[in-house]
C-alpha positions in Angstrom: 7.6 -128.5 180.1 6.0 -127.5 176.8 2.9 -125.0 176.6 0.3 -125.9 174.5 1.4 -123.8 171.5 5.2 -125.0 172.0 4.0 -128.6 171.5 1.8 -127.8 168.4 4.8 -125.9 167.1 7.2 -129.1 167.8 4.5 -131.1 165.9 4.6 -129.6 163.1 8.4 -129.0 162.4 11.7 -130.8 161.8 15.2 -129.8 161.5 18.4 -130.6 159.1 21.7 -129.9 158.7 22.7 -127.8 155.7 25.8 -128.2 153.7 26.0 -124.4 155.0 27.0 -125.8 158.3 23.7 -124.1 160.0 20.5 -125.8 161.3 17.1 -125.1 159.6 14.2 -126.2 161.5 11.0 -126.3 158.6 8.2 -124.0 160.5 5.8 -125.0 157.6 5.9 -128.6 156.8 2.7 -129.4 157.7 1.1 -126.4 155.2 3.8 -128.0 152.6 2.6 -131.6 153.1 -0.6 -130.5 152.8 -0.2 -128.6 149.8 1.6 -131.8 148.5 -1.1 -134.1 149.3 -4.2 -131.8 147.3 -1.9 -132.1 144.2 -1.3 -135.6 144.4 -5.5 -136.0 145.0 -5.7 -133.5 142.0 -3.3 -135.6 139.7 -5.1 -138.8 140.6 -8.3 -137.3 140.0 -6.9 -136.7 136.1 -5.3 -139.8 135.6 -9.2 -141.3 136.6 -10.5 -138.6 134.2 -8.5 -139.4 131.1 -9.1 -142.9 131.7 -12.4 -142.5 132.2 -12.2 -140.4 128.5 -14.1 -137.3 130.3 -14.4 -133.6 129.1 -10.6 -132.3 128.0 -11.8 -129.1 129.3 -12.8 -130.3 132.8 -9.2 -132.4 132.8 -7.4 -128.9 131.7 -8.9 -127.2 134.4 -7.7 -130.6 136.6 -4.6 -129.8 135.7 -4.4 -126.3 136.4 -5.4 -127.2 140.2 -2.1 -129.4 139.9 -0.2 -127.1 138.8 -1.5 -124.2 141.6 -0.6 -126.7 144.2 2.7 -127.6 143.3 3.6 -123.7 142.8 1.9 -122.9 146.3 3.9 -125.3 147.8 6.8 -124.3 145.8 6.5 -120.5 147.4 5.9 -121.8 150.9 9.6 -123.7 150.7 11.3 -120.8 148.9 10.2 -118.3 151.2 11.3 -119.9 154.2 14.6 -121.3 152.9 15.1 -117.2 152.1 13.7 -116.3 155.3 15.9 -119.0 157.1 18.7 -120.8 154.8 19.7 -118.4 152.7 20.3 -114.9 155.5 22.1 -117.3 157.5 24.5 -118.5 155.4 24.7 -114.8 154.3 25.5 -113.6 157.8 27.9 -116.5 157.6 29.7 -115.4 154.4 28.7 -118.5 152.3 28.0 -117.0 149.1 27.2 -120.3 147.2 24.0 -120.5 149.4 22.8 -117.4 147.5 23.9 -119.4 143.9 22.1 -122.5 144.5 19.1 -119.8 145.2 19.3 -118.5 142.3 20.1 -121.9 140.3 17.0 -123.4 142.2 14.5 -120.2 141.2 15.5 -120.6 137.5 14.3 -124.2 137.3 11.9 -123.2 139.8 10.1 -120.7 137.5 10.4 -122.4 134.4 
């Protein structure tokens, strides 16, 4: 039987098998989902603003909010990936995981 704290953790995590051969639990799944929902909400607002011919400055501010929400989601994913996937892959001698991470970072920060 799980404690209340353990049940809460179980509800907010998911797991998948990596091609690197280890199982990864997404402890921050809900946080990422929340940030993505925020980005979607801001983006929908931008679309309505453009359709309604609203002030360009206000549209740019909303676009900045979309970008910030996406970047924050990416940071959470990146930190979790490094702390779990990459560490486990390196310990297992999988250098491809590091190469894959470098490629992903290159695309993420462009």
